C-alpha positions in Angstrom: 85.1 112.5 97.8 86.2 112.5 94.2 89.3 110.3 93.6 90.9 109.6 90.4 93.3 107.1 88.9 94.9 109.6 87.1 96.9 110.6 90.4 98.1 106.9 91.3 101.7 106.8 91.6 102.3 110.1 91.1 104.0 112.8 93.6 102.7 116.1 95.1 103.5 118.7 97.5 100.6 120.2 99.5 101.5 123.7 101.1 99.2 125.0 103.3 96.3 122.4 104.9 93.3 124.4 105.6 89.6 123.5 103.9 91.2 123.2 100.2 94.7 122.4 101.0 93.3 119.1 103.6 90.8 118.0 101.0 93.7 117.8 98.1 95.5 116.1 100.1 93.1 113.6 101.5 91.8 113.1 97.6 95.3 112.4 96.4 96.4 109.8 98.8 93.2 107.9 98.3 93.7 107.7 95.2 97.0 106.8 95.2 99.4 109.4 95.1 102.7 110.0 97.4 102.2 113.1 99.1 104.5 115.0 100.9 102.3 117.9 103.2 102.9 120.6 105.2 101.4 123.6 107.3 102.4 125.8 110.0 100.5 124.5 112.2 101.0 121.2 114.0 97.1 120.4 114.3 96.7 119.5 110.6 99.9 118.1 110.3 99.1 115.2 113.0 95.8 114.4 111.0 98.1 113.4 108.1 101.1 111.6 110.2 101.9 108.4 108.8 99.9 108.7 105.7 101.7 111.3 104.2 105.4 112.5 104.6 105.5 115.8 106.5 108.3 118.4 105.1 107.9 121.7 103.8 108.1 122.1 100.2 110.9 125.1 100.9 113.3 122.3 102.5 113.5 119.6 100.0 114.5 118.8 96.4 111.3 119.0 94.4 112.6 117.6 91.2 110.5 115.0 90.0 107.4 116.0 91.8 104.1 115.9 89.2 102.6 119.2 91.2 102.8 121.2 94.0 99.3 122.0 95.3 99.0 125.5 97.2 96.1 127.4 98.6 94.6 130.4 96.3 95.8 132.7 99.4 99.6 132.3 98.9 100.6 135.3 97.4 102.6 134.0 93.8 104.2 137.2 93.3 106.2 137.3 96.8 106.0 133.5 98.2 109.4 131.5 97.7 107.1 128.4 96.7 107.0 130.3 93.3 110.2 130.5 92.4 111.4 127.2 93.6 109.0 125.4 91.8 109.6 127.3 88.7 113.6 126.3 89.4 112.7 122.8 89.7 110.0 122.8 86.8 107.0 121.9 88.4 103.9 123.4 88.3 101.9 125.3 91.1 98.4 124.2 91.3 94.9 124.1 93.2 92.1 121.9 94.0 90.4 123.3 91.0 93.3 121.7 88.8 92.8 118.8 90.4 89.0 118.5 89.8 89.7 119.5 86.4 92.2 116.3 85.8 89.8 114.3 88.2 86.7 114.5 85.5 87.7 112.0 82.8 87.0 109.9 85.6 83.6 111.2 86.5 80.0 110.1 85.3 79.0 112.2 82.4 78.4 115.7 84.2 78.5 119.3 82.9 80.9 121.8 84.7 79.8 125.7 85.3 82.6 128.4 86.5 81.9 132.0 87.7 84.3 134.8 88.1 84.0 138.2 88.7 85.3 141.0 91.3 81.6 141.5 92.6 78.0 139.3 92.2 80.0 135.9 91.7 79.0 134.1 95.0 75.1 135.4 94.4 75.6 134.1 91.0 76.6 130.8 91.7 74.1 130.4 94.4 71.3 131.0 91.7 72.6 128.9 89.2 73.2 126.2 91.8 69.4 126.9 92.8 68.4 127.1 89.0 69.5 123.4 88.3 68.1 121.9 91.8 64.8 123.3 91.5 64.8 122.0 88.2 65.7 118.6 89.5 69.1 118.4 88.4 71.5 116.6 90.4 74.2 119.5 91.0 77.2 120.2 93.3 78.3 123.8 94.2 81.7 124.6 95.6 85.1 126.0 94.4 85.2 129.4 96.2 81.7 129.1 98.1 80.9 126.1 100.1 82.6 123.1 100.5 85.8 122.2 98.4 84.7 120.2 95.7 87.0 117.4 95.6 85.4 116.7 99.3 81.9 116.5 98.0 80.4 112.9 96.5 80.9 112.5 92.4 77.5 113.5 90.9 75.5 110.8 88.6 75.6 111.1 84.8 73.5 114.0 83.9 74.8 116.1 86.9 76.0 120.0 87.1 78.9 121.2 89.3 78.7 124.9 89.8 81.9 126.4 90.4 83.0 130.2 91.7 86.2 131.0 90.9 88.8 133.6 92.1 91.5 134.9 89.9 93.5 133.5 92.7 91.8 129.7 91.9 92.4 130.5 88.3 95.9 131.5 88.5 96.6 127.9 89.7 94.3 126.3 87.0 95.4 125.2 83.6 93.1 122.5 82.2 89.6 123.6 83.6 86.9 123.1 80.5 83.9 124.7 81.6 80.6 124.0 79.6 79.6 127.3 80.7 81.4 129.9 82.0 80.8 133.7 83.3 82.4 136.8 84.2 80.2 139.2 86.0 82.2 142.2 86.4 85.9 143.5 86.8 86.3 146.2 88.7 89.9 147.3 91.0 90.6 144.5 93.7 93.9 142.6 95.0 96.3 144.9 93.1 98.6 143.8 95.7 98.8 140.4 93.9 99.0 142.0 90.4 101.2 143.9 88.3 98.4 146.6 88.0 94.9 146.1 87.2 95.8 144.9 83.5 97.2 141.9 85.0 94.2 141.4 87.1 91.5 141.8 84.1 93.8 138.9 82.2 93.5 136.4 84.9 89.8 136.8 84.9 90.3 136.1 81.4 92.3 132.6 81.5 89.0 131.0 82.5 87.3 131.9 79.0 90.6 130.6 77.5 90.9 127.2 79.1 87.0 126.7 77.4 86.8 124.8 74.0 85.5 127.9 71.3 82.1 125.8 71.0 81.3 126.1 75.0 79.2 128.9 76.1 80.4 132.4 78.1 78.1 134.6 79.5 79.4 138.2 80.4 77.7 140.9 82.3 79.0 144.0 80.0 78.4 147.0 82.8 81.9 147.5 82.7 84.9 148.0 80.1 87.1 145.5 80.8 84.7 142.6 80.6 83.3 144.1 77.3 86.7 143.8 76.2 86.6 140.3 77.4 83.6 139.8 75.7 84.4 141.1 72.3 87.8 139.2 72.4 86.1 135.6 73.4 83.0 136.6 70.7 85.7 137.1 68.1 87.0 133.1 68.5 84.0 131.4 68.9 81.2 130.3 66.9 78.4 132.7 66.9 76.1 132.8 69.4 78.7 131.0 72.1 79.5 134.5 73.6 76.3 135.6 75.7 75.8 139.4 76.6 73.7 139.3 79.2 70.1 140.8 78.1 69.2 142.6 81.4 66.5 144.2 79.2 64.6 141.1 78.4 64.4 139.9 82.5 63.5 143.5 84.0 60.1 143.2 83.7 60.1 139.8 85.8 62.3 141.3 88.4 59.5 142.4 91.0 58.7 138.7 91.2 61.9 138.0 92.7 62.5 139.4 96.4 66.2 138.4 97.2 67.1 139.4 94.1 66.3 143.4 93.6 68.8 146.2 92.6 70.5 146.6 89.0 73.6 144.1 90.2 71.0 141.2 91.1 69.3 141.7 87.5 72.7 141.2 85.8 73.4 138.1 88.0 70.2 136.9 87.4 70.6 137.5 83.3 73.5 135.6 83.1 72.5 132.8 85.7 69.4 132.1 83.2 71.7 132.7 80.2 73.9 129.7 81.2 71.3 127.8 82.4 69.3 127.8 79.2 72.6 127.0 77.2 72.3 123.6 79.5 68.9 122.7 79.1 67.0 124.4 81.5 63.6 125.5 80.1 62.1 129.4 81.2 58.8 127.7 83.1 62.2 126.1 85.5 64.2 129.0 86.0 61.5 131.3 86.1 60.1 129.6 89.4 63.8 128.9 90.6 64.4 133.2 90.5 60.9 133.6 92.1 62.0 131.2 95.2 65.6 131.9 95.5 66.2 133.3 98.8 70.1 135.1 98.4 73.2 134.7 100.3 73.7 135.5 103.7 75.6 138.9 103.9 74.6 139.8 100.4 71.6 142.3 100.5 70.2 140.3 103.2 66.7 141.0 104.8 67.3 140.2 108.2 64.6 142.1 109.9 61.7 144.3 109.5 61.2 146.4 113.0 58.3 149.0 113.4 58.0 149.0 109.6 61.9 149.3 109.3 63.6 147.1 107.0 67.3 145.9 108.0 69.7 144.5 105.2 72.7 143.1 105.7 75.4 143.5 103.2 78.4 143.1 104.8 80.0 141.2 101.9 80.2 144.4 100.3 84.1 144.6 100.9 84.8 147.6 98.2 82.9 150.6 96.6 82.1 149.0 93.9 80.3 146.2 95.4 78.6 148.9 97.6 77.3 150.9 94.9 74.7 148.6 93.7 73.4 148.0 97.0 73.0 151.5 97.2 71.0 151.9 93.6 68.4 148.9 94.6 66.9 151.9 96.8 66.1 154.5 95.0 64.4 157.6 96.6 60.6 157.1 97.4 58.3 159.4 99.3 57.5 156.8 101.7 60.9 155.5 102.2 64.9 156.7 103.4 67.9 155.1 103.4 70.3 155.0 106.7 73.5 153.8 105.1 76.2 152.2 107.7 79.5 152.3 106.0 83.3 151.7 106.7 85.7 149.4 107.9 89.5 149.1 106.9 89.5 151.2 103.2 90.9 149.2 100.1 91.4 152.8 98.2 90.9 156.8 99.5 87.5 157.4 97.8 84.0 156.5 97.2 84.0 156.8 93.6 81.5 154.1 92.1 79.1 155.1 95.0 78.7 158.5 94.1 75.9 157.9 91.5 73.9 156.8 94.1 74.8 159.4 97.1 70.8 161.0 96.2 69.8 157.7 97.6 70.8 158.2 101.0 69.2 160.2 103.9 72.2 159.8 106.7 75.3 157.7 106.4 76.9 156.3 109.3 80.4 156.0 109.3 82.2 153.3 111.4 86.1 152.2 111.6 89.2 153.0 110.2 87.3 154.2 107.4 85.4 156.4 109.2 87.0 159.7 109.5 88.0 159.3 105.6 84.5 158.5 104.3 82.8 161.3 106.5 85.2 163.7 105.0 83.8 162.3 101.3 80.3 162.2 102.7 79.7 165.7 104.8 79.9 168.1 101.6 76.5 165.7 100.0 74.6 164.2 103.0 74.2 164.3 106.7 76.5 162.2 108.4 77.1 160.9 111.7 80.0 160.0 112.6 80.7 156.8 114.9 83.1 154.2 115.5 81.6 151.2 116.3 79.2 149.1 114.6 76.4 149.4 117.6 76.6 152.7 117.7 76.1 153.4 114.1 72.8 151.2 114.5 71.6 152.8 117.6 71.6 156.1 116.1 70.3 154.8 112.3 67.2 153.2 114.6 66.5 156.5 116.7 66.5 158.5 113.2 64.4 155.7 111.1 60.4 155.9 110.5 58.4 153.5 109.2 59.2 152.5 105.4 62.8 153.3 106.0 66.0 151.0 105.2 68.8 150.5 107.9 71.7 149.4 105.3 74.9 147.9 106.2 77.3 147.9 103.3 80.7 148.5 104.2 82.5 149.2 101.5 85.8 148.2 103.2 87.3 145.2 104.3 86.6 144.2 107.6 89.9 143.5 109.4 89.9 146.8 111.6 87.0 145.0 114.0 86.4 141.7 113.0 87.7 138.4 111.7 86.0 138.7 108.5 83.0 139.8 106.7 80.8 137.1 107.9 81.8 137.8 111.2 80.9 141.6 110.7 77.7 140.5 109.4 76.6 137.9 112.2 77.4 140.8 114.3 75.1 143.6 112.6 72.5 140.7 113.2 72.9 140.2 116.8 72.5 143.9 117.4 69.5 144.2 115.4 68.0 141.0 117.3 69.3 143.3 120.6 67.4 145.9 119.5 64.2 143.8 118.8 64.5 142.3 122.3 65.3 145.7 124.1 69.3 144.8 124.8 71.0 146.9 122.9 72.9 148.6 125.4 74.0 145.0 127.1 74.6 143.9 123.7 77.1 146.6 122.4 79.0 146.6 125.6 79.7 142.5 125.4 80.6 143.1 121.8 83.6 145.7 122.8 86.7 143.9 121.8 85.4 141.2 120.1 85.7 140.2 116.5 89.9 139.6 116.4 91.3 137.3 114.1 91.9 137.7 110.5 91.5 136.0 107.1 91.7 136.9 103.5 88.9 138.8 102.2 
């Protein structure tokens, strides 16, 4: 666990005791802070009984507190804790801000921060893999893996690699990343922001917190990202704002089995730019790109059965994230793509995917978005209207022939039928496994009604 004397004797309230909140509370207590903690559930409160005061921050006087630590899932635009904190003059912060404040007491190290609407998880995992492969001590956290405060501090020369959502950036004020990156900015989470411009501005704050001479890398495949890049280039010394060089790496991409498609070329270019700036040599990052195995649920090659490749891209929860998955499989004489899509829609169209509709031999629509997606796709491709994932997989397998790809890239949230995208991806993996064992019908019957309970996505 990371602790710091900077918190000793100070007073904090912690609202929400899930993974990041509980870890923040434990870090503060171990650092000698006074903590008031609260969660709607009794079990996490009980874990802190006798060590922290248990009280709802909305029901107490917040004057004199040094900070209110809230989960990134708390909607700051609607939750009453935001107004109460403002009235008391107390900052709303998250666990990443606590980490930023604790950095001064850690052995000398570097921090890499990565944000973006899509691709940030893969890029974060890839940067972590590059440093690990190069023999450099490294930890990964933030919006991926374990909370960073709950991990053991690195020795001197280590690198902390953080995936940062806009929600986490909104609760952070002093994180000066040695290298930071923006993969892209497309409309998402607009229920939390006053329009798309405000959402993009939230992403841009990661770079505003940086010292001008620190490295910033940008995907620049979209207008908002390019605008942030140009603004940062204007305020920094030459060469510290980097536009990812896709052309230089494109000839090498065939050697990276888990990094196919234009989106992964960009992810790799960003990762290489940051790792190179922090001292990783070209032979080191080349070897790491070739050995990277990817993330579960993101263009995950889960099986090849009778010459048919099954790809689990359940993490594609919006059309902008699905588009590069479709682009990764251009038309070929010996390959057809069977695309399973649908779920809880985040919009009324599939606009970002339209450029790659020609790559699809047939679409299999599922979930709440099924009828909408079918009506969009039927004029341009064959469509099988399905309801459940099992049915879609079964129909795709019946139509597939050796060389084909069954691509599960939903372009939707999962909450109409599953707890989260991970449960949805696990279900796809289980269905495919059942196919190889000849038990598809029994497995689908067992799955009916499963996957309930929802979390933020």
